[in-house]
C-alpha positions, 0 to 999 in steps of 0.5 A: 098228527104225523102222516105216513109213519110206518108201523114196526110190522111194516118196517120188519116186512120191508126189511125181510122183503128186501133181503128175500129179493137180494137172495133171489137175485144172488141165486139167479145171477151167481151161475152166470158169474160162476161161468164168467169167472171160470172162463177167465181162470187158467191153470190146474187150479182153475176149477177151484175158482168160485168168486174170483178168477184164479190166474186171471187171463184172457187166454181162453178167449184168445185161444177160442176166438183165434181158431181158423173156423170160428170167423166164418161161423160168426159171419154165417150166424150174424147173416142168418140172424139179421136176414131171418129176423127181418123176414120173420118180422115182415112175413108175420106182420103182413099176415097178421095185418091181413087177418084183421081184414073181415073181407079177406077170402077164407079168413076164418078157415086159414086162421084156424089152420094157422092155429092148428100148426101150434099144436100139431107138427109133421114130425122130423122125418116128414120135415126133412123130406119136405126140405129135400123136395124143395132143395133146401137141404145144405143151402142157406135158405134152410135157416130162414125160409121155414121160420118166416111165418110163426103162428104165435107171432101172427096172433100177437100182431093180429091182436095188437093191430086190432087194438089200434084206432081204426079211424087212422086207417079209414082216413088214409083210405078216404085220401086214396091210400092203398093197402100196401101204402097204409101197411107200410106208412101207417101200420108199421110205425104204429106197431113198433112195440110188437115189432120189437117184441117179435124181433127180439124173440126171432133174433134170439131163436136164430142166434141160438139155433144149431139143430137145423145146422146139424140136420139139414146143412151138415154136409156143407161146411161153409154153412156151419153156424157159430152155435153148432161150432161151439156145440162141437167144441163142447163135445171135444173140449178135452182134445181142444184143451190139449191142442191149445196147451201143447205149445204152452210151457207155463202151467199157470196159462194151461187151458183146461176142458172146463175152461173151454166149456165155460168160455164157449158158453160165455161167447154164446150168450154175450151177444144176447146180453148186449142186445136185449137191454135195448129192446126190453122196454118195447118187449114189455109194452108189446107183450102187455098190449098184445095180450089185451084181446084174444 
């Protein structure tokens, strides 16, 4: 008797399933490939590039990345991403850990107030007035201070910490360890999966953010972020293309507005693609464990 032989119906199902997922993968990946191909194409025929670049060249990237204002914008974006993500992780970790303590004063009331903020917001104008009252407008702190506490992250952390074995913390308390010692040397190392999950969410949010720059720090040119600068490039693609090709005599190397837009799009998403694979395994584990309890 042969064990494990698949029936014809099962084979047909596996083949159809394979081709179905291949089609879905192509549908999901092709838009990104199209943008990449367009960013590497130059000349008047560049818009016809579908699968492979036409007049392959890195001229689009060279022209955009060598502009005078982009270097400082990259530095500001990196600085806000690193500092904002670090403060968000620490702030949410500390608050989420405190909410697991039954003896915390007004614990239930504060936790409910925190949850309410997920559904009710003050609105754009009140937020602007609050930032102005605290003198945050046109300062670097407007990028990082408002995002230190996130209700969603706090809930994930609280759920994750409550799933940890309490015996470890109790043993540390019997040995004389204080709250901060337990938090820093025991809780944090055990929470690496949820920390990585929050870090990837927070870093992507900080890196992609541009609207706060537009509303609260537009007057200070030294605080322009890469995302907002690239947003401006998208709006002024025609003028930038004309400026960049003014001194170029070869039609094959001419930069088009479409090329500017596609190149700007790739510059925006490439850093996330480079960082995300390193956090993916922690991201999945953190979300699964954080969703066990509510």
